[in-house]
N, C-alpha and C positions, 0 to 999 in steps of 0.2 A: 790223422790217419793220412791224409791226402800228402802232408809233406813226407812222412815217412815211405809212401807208394813212390812219391816223386824222385825220393834221395835212393831207394833200393836198387840193388842189382838184379834180384828175385825176390819174390812175395811168397809165403808159404800159406797156405789159405783154406779152409771150407766154406767161404761164404761168398755166395752167388753175386754179392752187390760189389766185392772185392775184385772179383773175376771181371765186372762190365770196367771200374775203375781202371785196372790195368790193363785193358786193352785201349783204352780211350787215352792213358798215359804212354803205352806202349813197354810197359814193364812185364819181363816174362814172369807168369805165374804158373805155380804147381799146386794142383786142387787136391787136398787130402781125402778125396772122395771118390766113389767108382761112376759118379752119374753127375751131370749139373741139369739144372733147369734153365740154364744159359748158352746153349751150345753153338750162339753166333762167335762165343769168346775163344772157340776151341781151337787150335794152331789149324786143324785139318779144314775150319770153315773161314780162314782167313784173320783168326785172333792170336793171341800169345798165351793162351790158357793150356797144360795139360793136366790131365785125370791121372793121378800115379796112386790114388787110392790108399793102401796100406802095405804097399810092397815096397820094401827099402831097396832092392835091387832097381826098380823101377824109379824110386825117389833119386837114388844116388846116380843113374845114367842121366836123367832128365834134369838134376841139377846141374850137372857138369855141362851139359849143352845150354842149359840157361843162361849161367856164367858168361860164356863167349857170344852169346847173343847181342847184336845192337839194339837199342832202344828205338823202336820204330812205331809211333803212334798210330793206331787203325781206328778208323772210323766205319763200322760195320752199316749195311744199306740199312737206310731209314732211320737212322740214329743222327738226324739232321736238325733236331729242335724242332721241329714240326708234327710232333705226335699227336697233341691235343687239337691241332687245324683238323689233322685227318680224321681222328674220333668225331669232331664236332660235325664234319663234312658228312661221314657215314650216318649220325644219328638224323641231320636234317635231311639226307636223301633217303633214310628207310621207308618204304613203304610196308602197310601193313595189308 
């Protein structure tokens, strides 16, 4: 799947995980849902993902835009590989 993502001009998905992979790789992503549990992946939040739901017109419009977008990998804030360290620190510093 990662190889497909790396070679794709645009990805179509309903998967939150794929939205994240597309963001990191810079692959434009059209999500066939009206919501996402990964809002950081959305274009308006600095990602590469657009929610198109089941609207054929919106799908066509966004697909045409996506085909002309350059692949620009994105790394949202806190996607730095140190999540486990931050979690452990919060646990160890927690006071009852």
